[in-house]
N, C-alpha and C positions, 0 to 999 in steps of 0.2 A: 243418693242411691248409687251403688257400684254394681258392676257386672258380676255374673256368677262364675265366670271362668277367665283364664288368661288367653292371650292371643298375640297378634302382631299388629304393628302400626300399618295402616293402609298406605302410607306414603314411603316410609324408609324401611319397613319390615323389621324393625327392632322389636324385641320381646317386650310385652306388656303384661303386668299383673292385673288381677281383677280390680284392685283399687285405682288403677290408672284410667278407668272408664267413667269417672265421675263427670258431671255436667260441665265443670270448669277445669277439668284436667287436660294436660297436654302431654305429648310424647316427650320423654326425657332427652331423646336424641335430636329430633328435628323440630320440636316445639309446636307441632301441628295439633289441632283439637283431636281428641280420641273418640268421644261419643258422637260420631258422625255417621251419616248414611253409608259412606264407603267402608266403614268398619263393621257394618251390620250384616247378619246372616241373610236378611231379606233383600239386600241391595242386589239388583240385577237390571242391567240396562235394557234387557229384552222386554221388560214389563212397563206398563203405564206408570209414570212418575218414578221409574227406575226402582220400584219396590214390589216384591212378591206379595206383601200384605195389603190386600185390597181395601181394608178399613183404615189404614194409616192416613193421617192428614198429609196433604201435599207439602213437601219441603223443597224449596227451590235451591238452596245452597247445600249441596251434598257433602261439602268438605268443611262445614262449620258445625259447631256443637248445637244440638237441638234438644227438644223436650219429648221426642217421640216415645210413646208408651210401648211400642212394639220392638224397641231396640234390643237385640241379642248379639253378643260378640261373635263375629265370624272368625273362628279359629282355623279356618282353611285358607287364609290369605297366603299366597305364595308368589314367587316371581323374584325379579331382581329389584333392588332398591332404585329409586329414582335419583338418588345421589350418584354422581359420577365419581368413581374412585380415582380416575386419571383423566381429567378434562383435556389435557394436552393430547393424549393418545386418541381420545374420541374425536377431537377436532382434526387431527392428522388423518384418521380413517375416513372422515367425512369428505375431506378435500383432496385426498390422494388421487393422483392421475391414474386413469385406467389404461392398462397396456393393450 
């Protein structure tokens, strides 16, 4: 079964097509599982089990593919990628001396 709409990868934010949300599918860019809690519209850390759907089974590994019947693509994922475009610049910013 595939999802009904396209969205973005929860980890690297690359564009995904509906066929990319199958049970064994991974993101073409970062190779992370795509049918995961963190890619679902019901995922919310403010709720019990981090899920707005109160009838969903408890899923411990939110970043691993699962069989949840309530999975729906979250097409509102935004933010910056967890990939660092320039790791050297990030390290320099982290360790630079404060004046």
